[in-house]
C-alpha positions as CSV (number, residue, x, y, z in Angstrom):
1,M,66.1,-15.7,42.1
2,W,66.5,-13.5,39.1
3,K,68.2,-14.5,35.8
4,A,70.0,-12.7,33.3
5,A,68.2,-12.5,29.9
6,K,69.2,-14.4,26.7
7,W,68.2,-12.0,23.9
8,G,68.5,-12.7,20.1
9,M,67.7,-10.0,17.5
10,L,64.0,-8.9,17.6
11,G,62.4,-9.0,14.2
12,L,61.1,-5.6,13.0
13,A,57.5,-5.7,13.8
14,V,55.3,-2.5,13.3
15,A,52.4,-2.1,15.9
16,L,49.6,-1.9,13.3
17,T,47.8,1.1,14.6
18,I,44.5,2.7,13.4
19,A,45.4,6.2,14.8
20,L,43.2,7.9,12.6
21,S,41.8,10.6,14.9
22,G,43.6,10.8,18.0
23,V,41.8,7.5,19.0
24,V,44.3,4.8,18.7
25,G,43.1,1.3,18.0
26,H,45.7,-1.4,17.4
27,S,46.0,-4.9,17.4
28,I,48.5,-7.8,17.0
29,G,49.9,-7.6,13.4
30,E,52.3,-8.7,11.0
31,D,54.6,-6.8,8.4
32,G,54.7,-7.6,4.8
33,A,52.3,-7.6,2.0
34,K,51.0,-10.4,-0.2
35,P,49.5,-9.7,-3.9
36,A,45.8,-9.3,-3.6
37,T,43.3,-11.8,-5.3
38,S,41.8,-10.3,-8.4
39,V,38.2,-9.6,-8.2
40,P,36.1,-9.4,-11.4
41,T,34.7,-6.0,-12.0
42,D,32.9,-6.9,-15.3
43,G,30.5,-9.8,-14.9
44,G,31.3,-12.6,-12.3
45,D,30.1,-12.5,-8.7
46,F,30.7,-8.8,-8.3
47,G,29.6,-7.6,-11.8
48,I,26.0,-7.2,-10.3
49,L,27.3,-4.1,-8.6
50,N,28.2,-2.4,-11.8
51,E,24.7,-3.5,-13.0
52,I,23.0,-2.1,-9.9
53,Y,25.0,1.3,-10.2
54,G,24.0,1.6,-14.0
55,I,20.3,1.2,-12.9
56,L,20.5,3.9,-10.2
57,Q,22.1,6.3,-12.6
58,S,19.4,5.9,-15.1
59,D,16.3,5.3,-12.9
60,F,16.7,6.5,-9.2
61,V,14.4,9.3,-8.4
62,E,16.9,11.6,-6.9
63,P,19.8,11.8,-9.3
64,D,21.5,14.4,-7.6
65,S,22.1,12.0,-4.4
66,I,24.0,9.4,-6.6
67,D,27.5,10.1,-5.2
68,P,29.8,7.3,-7.0
69,S,32.3,7.7,-4.1
70,A,29.9,7.4,-1.3
71,L,28.2,4.4,-3.0
72,R,31.7,2.7,-3.6
73,T,32.4,3.2,0.1
74,G,29.1,1.9,1.1
75,A,29.5,-1.1,-1.2
76,I,33.0,-1.7,0.4
77,N,31.8,-1.3,3.9
78,G,28.6,-3.7,3.3
79,I,30.7,-6.4,2.1
80,I,33.1,-6.1,5.0
81,Q,30.1,-5.9,7.5
82,A,28.7,-9.1,6.0
83,L,31.6,-10.9,7.4
84,G,30.6,-10.4,10.8
85,D,34.3,-9.5,12.0
86,P,34.5,-6.2,13.9
87,H,38.3,-6.2,13.4
88,T,38.2,-6.2,9.6
89,V,37.8,-2.6,8.4
90,Y,38.2,-0.6,5.3
91,I,40.3,2.7,6.0
92,D,39.4,5.2,3.3
93,P,42.2,7.3,1.7
94,E,41.7,10.2,3.9
95,S,41.7,8.5,7.1
96,Y,44.6,6.3,6.0
97,A,46.6,9.5,5.4
98,L,45.8,10.6,9.0
99,G,47.1,7.3,10.6
100,I,50.4,7.0,12.4
101,D,52.6,4.3,13.6
102,I,52.7,4.7,17.3
103,I,56.4,4.1,17.4
104,S,56.9,7.5,15.7
105,G,56.1,9.8,18.4
106,T,52.9,11.7,19.0
107,F,49.3,12.8,17.6
108,E,46.5,15.1,18.3
109,G,43.4,13.8,19.6
110,I,41.6,12.8,22.8
111,G,44.0,9.9,23.6
112,A,41.8,6.8,24.1
113,Q,41.7,3.5,22.4
114,V,38.4,2.3,21.0
115,E,37.1,-0.9,19.4
116,R,33.7,-2.1,18.3
117,D,32.3,-4.6,20.5
118,P,32.2,-7.9,18.6
119,V,28.8,-8.9,20.2
120,S,26.7,-5.7,20.6
121,G,28.4,-3.7,17.7
122,E,28.9,-0.8,20.1
123,I,31.7,1.6,19.9
124,V,33.5,1.0,23.2
125,I,36.3,2.8,25.1
126,V,39.0,0.1,25.6
127,T,41.2,2.5,27.6
128,P,42.0,6.1,28.0
129,F,45.7,6.8,28.0
130,R,47.4,8.1,31.1
131,D,47.0,11.8,31.7
132,S,45.3,12.1,28.5
133,P,42.4,14.6,27.7
134,A,40.2,11.6,27.8
135,E,41.2,10.6,31.2
136,K,41.1,13.9,32.7
137,A,37.7,14.3,31.4
138,G,36.4,11.2,33.4
139,V,36.3,8.7,30.4
140,R,36.8,5.2,31.7
141,A,37.6,1.7,30.3
142,G,34.3,0.0,29.1
143,D,32.3,3.2,28.6
144,V,29.9,3.0,25.4
145,I,30.2,6.2,23.2
146,R,26.5,6.7,22.3
147,A,27.1,9.7,20.2
148,V,29.7,12.4,19.0
149,D,28.8,15.9,18.8
150,G,25.2,14.6,19.1
151,E,25.4,12.4,16.3
152,P,24.4,8.7,17.3
153,T,27.0,6.1,16.8
154,E,24.9,3.2,16.1
155,G,26.1,1.2,13.2
156,W,29.5,3.2,12.9
157,S,32.6,1.3,12.2
158,V,35.6,1.9,14.4
159,T,37.1,3.7,11.3
160,E,34.1,6.0,11.2
161,A,34.2,6.7,15.1
162,V,37.7,7.7,15.2
163,K,37.3,10.3,12.1
164,R,34.4,11.9,14.0
165,I,36.4,12.1,17.1
166,R,39.6,13.2,15.8
167,G,40.4,16.8,15.7
168,D,43.4,19.6,16.1
169,K,44.9,20.3,19.4
170,G,42.7,22.8,21.4
171,T,39.5,22.0,19.5
172,P,36.6,20.5,21.7
173,V,34.5,17.4,20.8
174,M,31.4,16.2,22.8
175,L,31.1,12.5,23.5
176,T,27.8,11.1,24.9
177,I,29.0,8.3,27.1
178,E,27.5,5.4,28.8
179,H,29.2,4.2,32.0
180,S,29.1,0.6,33.1
181,N,26.5,1.5,35.7
182,G,24.1,2.4,33.1
183,D,24.6,6.4,33.7
184,T,24.7,8.5,30.6
185,E,26.5,11.8,30.3
186,D,27.8,14.3,27.9
187,V,31.4,14.8,28.2
188,T,33.2,17.7,26.3
189,I,36.9,17.0,25.8
190,E,39.5,19.5,24.5
191,R,41.7,17.7,22.0
192,G,45.4,17.7,22.8
193,E,48.8,16.5,21.7
194,I,49.0,12.8,22.9
195,K,52.4,11.2,23.7
196,V,52.0,7.4,23.3
197,P,52.9,5.7,26.6
198,T,54.8,2.8,27.0
199,V,56.5,1.7,30.4
200,F,55.6,3.3,33.9
201,T,57.0,2.5,37.2
202,R,56.3,4.0,40.7
203,Q,56.2,3.2,44.3
204,V,52.7,2.3,45.4
205,E,50.7,2.5,48.7
206,D,48.7,-0.4,50.1
207,K,45.2,-0.1,51.3
208,D,46.3,1.4,54.7
209,G,48.0,4.2,52.8
210,A,51.6,2.8,53.7
211,A,54.3,2.9,51.2
212,V,55.0,-0.5,49.7
213,S,58.8,-1.1,49.6
214,D,58.8,-5.0,49.1
215,I,56.8,-5.1,45.9
216,A,57.7,-3.4,42.4
217,Y,54.9,-2.1,40.3
218,V,55.3,-1.8,36.6
219,E,52.5,-0.6,34.1
220,L,52.6,-1.2,30.5
221,Q,50.3,0.8,28.2
222,Q,51.6,-0.3,24.7
223,F,53.5,-3.1,23.1
224,T,56.3,-1.6,20.9
225,E,59.8,-2.1,20.3
226,Q,60.5,1.0,22.7
227,T,58.3,-0.9,25.2
228,V,60.6,-3.8,25.2
229,N,63.8,-1.9,25.6
230,D,62.2,0.2,28.5
231,L,60.9,-2.8,30.2
232,R,64.2,-4.5,30.1
233,K,66.1,-1.5,31.7
234,E,63.3,-1.1,34.3
235,L,63.4,-5.1,35.2
236,S,67.0,-4.9,35.4
237,Q,66.9,-2.0,37.8
238,L,64.3,-3.7,39.9
239,R,66.1,-6.9,40.1
240,D,69.2,-5.0,41.7
241,K,66.8,-3.6,44.3
242,G,65.9,-6.9,45.6
243,F,61.9,-6.8,45.6
244,D,60.1,-9.9,46.8
245,G,57.3,-9.6,44.2
246,L,56.2,-7.6,41.1
247,I,52.7,-6.4,39.9
248,L,52.4,-6.0,36.3
249,D,49.6,-3.6,35.5
250,L,48.0,-4.2,31.9
251,R,44.8,-2.7,32.6
252,R,45.2,0.2,30.2
253,N,47.1,-1.9,27.5
254,P,45.1,-2.4,24.3
255,G,48.1,-4.5,22.6
256,G,50.6,-3.8,19.9
257,S,53.0,-5.6,17.6
258,L,53.4,-9.4,17.8
259,D,57.2,-9.5,18.3
260,A,57.0,-7.1,21.1
261,T,54.3,-9.0,22.9
262,V,56.1,-12.3,22.7
263,A,59.3,-10.4,23.8
264,V,57.7,-9.0,27.0
265,A,56.1,-12.4,27.7
266,D,59.7,-14.1,27.5
267,M,61.1,-11.9,30.1
268,F,59.0,-13.7,32.4
269,L,59.2,-17.1,31.3
270,D,61.9,-19.8,31.5
271,G,60.9,-21.4,28.2
272,G,57.4,-22.5,27.4
273,L,54.6,-21.6,24.8
274,V,53.5,-18.0,24.4
275,L,50.7,-18.3,22.0
276,T,49.5,-20.4,19.0
277,Q,48.5,-18.7,15.8
278,V,46.0,-20.5,13.6
279,D,45.5,-19.3,10.1
280,R,42.7,-19.8,7.6
281,E,44.2,-23.1,6.3
282,G,44.3,-24.2,10.0
283,K,48.1,-24.1,9.9
284,R,49.2,-23.6,13.5
285,T,52.3,-21.4,14.4
286,E,53.7,-21.6,17.8
287,Y,55.7,-18.8,19.6
288,E,57.8,-20.1,22.3
289,A,59.9,-18.4,25.0
290,E,63.4,-18.3,24.8
291,G,63.8,-18.6,28.6
292,G,66.1,-16.9,31.2
293,G,64.1,-13.5,31.1
294,E,64.9,-10.8,33.6
295,A,61.6,-11.4,35.7
296,V,62.0,-15.4,35.8
297,G,61.5,-16.6,39.2
298,L,60.0,-13.4,40.7
299,P,56.4,-13.8,42.1
300,T,54.1,-11.9,39.7
301,V,50.6,-10.7,39.8
302,V,49.2,-9.4,36.5
303,L,46.3,-6.8,37.0
304,V,43.8,-6.9,34.0
305,G,40.4,-5.4,33.1
306,P,38.3,-4.4,30.3
307,G,41.2,-2.1,29.0
308,S,43.5,-5.2,28.6
309,A,43.2,-6.3,24.9
310,S,45.0,-8.1,22.1
311,G,48.6,-8.3,23.2
312,A,47.9,-7.5,27.0
313,E,45.6,-10.8,26.7
314,V,48.5,-12.8,25.1
315,V,50.9,-11.8,28.0
316,A,48.4,-12.3,30.7
317,G,47.2,-15.6,29.3
318,A,50.7,-16.8,28.7
319,L,52.0,-15.9,32.2
320,R,48.8,-17.5,33.7
321,D,49.0,-20.9,31.6
322,N,52.7,-21.3,32.2
323,G,52.2,-21.0,35.9
324,V,54.4,-17.9,36.5
325,A,51.6,-15.1,37.4
326,T,48.2,-14.9,39.0
327,L,45.4,-12.7,37.2
328,V,43.7,-10.0,39.5
329,G,41.1,-7.7,38.3
330,E,38.2,-8.0,35.8
331,K,37.5,-9.8,32.7
332,T,39.8,-8.7,29.7
333,F,38.3,-7.1,26.4
334,G,38.4,-10.2,24.3
335,K,40.3,-9.7,21.3
336,G,41.8,-13.0,19.9
337,S,42.5,-12.1,16.4
338,V,45.8,-11.5,14.5
339,N,45.3,-8.5,11.9
340,H,47.2,-7.3,8.8
341,L,47.3,-3.8,7.2
342,R,46.8,-4.2,3.3
343,P,47.3,-0.8,1.4
344,L,44.8,-0.6,-1.5
345,S,45.2,1.1,-4.9
346,D,42.7,3.9,-4.1
347,G,45.1,5.3,-1.3
348,G,43.3,3.4,1.4
349,A,43.8,0.3,3.2
350,L,42.3,-2.8,4.3
351,Y,42.9,-3.9,8.1
352,V,41.9,-7.4,7.7
353,T,41.9,-10.5,10.2
354,I,44.3,-13.0,9.0
355,A,44.4,-15.5,12.0
356,R,43.3,-16.2,15.4
357,W,45.3,-16.9,18.4
358,L,45.2,-19.4,21.3
359,T,46.4,-19.2,24.7
360,P,49.3,-21.9,25.7
361,S,46.3,-24.0,27.1
362,G,44.4,-23.8,23.7
363,E,41.8,-21.2,24.9
364,Q,40.4,-18.8,22.2
365,I,39.4,-15.7,23.7
366,E,37.9,-13.6,20.8
367,G,34.7,-12.0,22.0
368,V,35.0,-13.9,25.5
369,G,38.0,-12.4,27.1
370,L,40.2,-14.0,30.0
371,E,38.6,-14.3,33.5
372,P,40.9,-13.2,36.5
373,D,42.0,-15.7,38.8
374,V,41.2,-13.2,41.7
375,P,38.1,-11.1,40.7
376,V,38.0,-7.7,42.0
377,T,35.6,-5.1,40.8
378,F,35.3,-1.2,41.5
379,T,32.3,0.4,43.0
380,E,31.2,3.8,42.2
381,Q,32.5,4.7,45.7
382,D,35.9,3.5,44.9
383,L,36.1,5.5,41.6
384,T,34.9,8.6,43.5
385,D,37.4,8.1,46.2
386,G,40.1,7.2,44.0
387,N,40.6,3.7,45.8
388,D,42.5,1.3,43.5
389,V,41.1,-1.8,45.1
390,Q,42.6,-4.1,42.4
391,L,45.9,-2.7,43.1
392,F,45.3,-3.4,47.0
393,A,44.2,-7.0,46.4
394,A,47.1,-7.7,44.3
395,I,49.5,-6.3,46.9
396,D,47.6,-8.6,49.5
397,Y,47.8,-11.6,47.3
398,L,51.4,-11.6,46.9
399,R,52.4,-10.9,50.6
400,D,49.9,-13.7,51.6
401,N,51.5,-16.1,49.2
402,L,55.1,-14.9,50.0
403,T,54.4,-15.6,53.7
404,R,53.0,-18.9,53.2
405,A,56.2,-19.8,51.0
406,Q,58.6,-18.8,53.7
């Protein structure tokens, strides 16, 4: 049975988005700023930096190569890299000025979300957006970007990668891509105007090519305030059509705002824990579902894969651990951090990890990801033929279990 939703006012939560180059990378985040801790510049722990700078100015053999701005940025990035956290990054003023809030509309670029792999340090495509230039050029979730316009990406931060990939609509960029099967190719992509997607629904076909009329399909590609509104409308319409089950596709979803993520999970839960946030002092904050959401009681399968990150992993983990959904597909990306954007006095910003989050069962997925309940992977032939074997498996799983329940 479907139940009507009980909704309070959603808190205003901005999806913290590093949309610095038409490549959007964003995480669960928080609003509000705290005063920065003062760092000594004359003496103390960081006084040695000024001392080194003075020696370089007076002694270094190539004085013309001493660029104060470049040295300052290098020192900042060195400090951040020493943390060993790929999600804490310095955004220089030029890049920060190019950033957008994905709620605000469109941007120009290739239309793909990237992250720096927390283990290998590689720049990885988390997901190309639907109908984006990246997707049309054959870029896939999990692809490693080895070079941009011939320049190797080894050692790059996410910020540096998105700066190089960004460009005006109609201009080309060449990415050297390594696919999951080890094949490497140069892909030239013409940048375009990217409309950030939210909620998509369509009638799907099963493995025999027959239209599926008993199971609804909804794809979420972001978690924003608009996503919450759109999904509520879609689920209300689906409720009235009497579907027997639902496939929730999160395979291209890199995350979004915390409030929106919790609100989406709440639509499927009749109470229960969504996630637990643990801060630097070990303080635990639990996010609970209000219950009575639009999709409560509807048999659900969640499609997941390497393109499912951050908020997508929160929703998948919450629905799985509360026993209301089965995960089908491949292992998710593995971003279990909560991030906060802190503006800086130089006009830049620091995107800093302020907490980790746990699934309702207490699982920490940072650098690990969520394993699907029903593993299904694509072969190269599947990709060539356009066979969505994961979707087919989800349809079969729902139909088999609905039959057993009758």
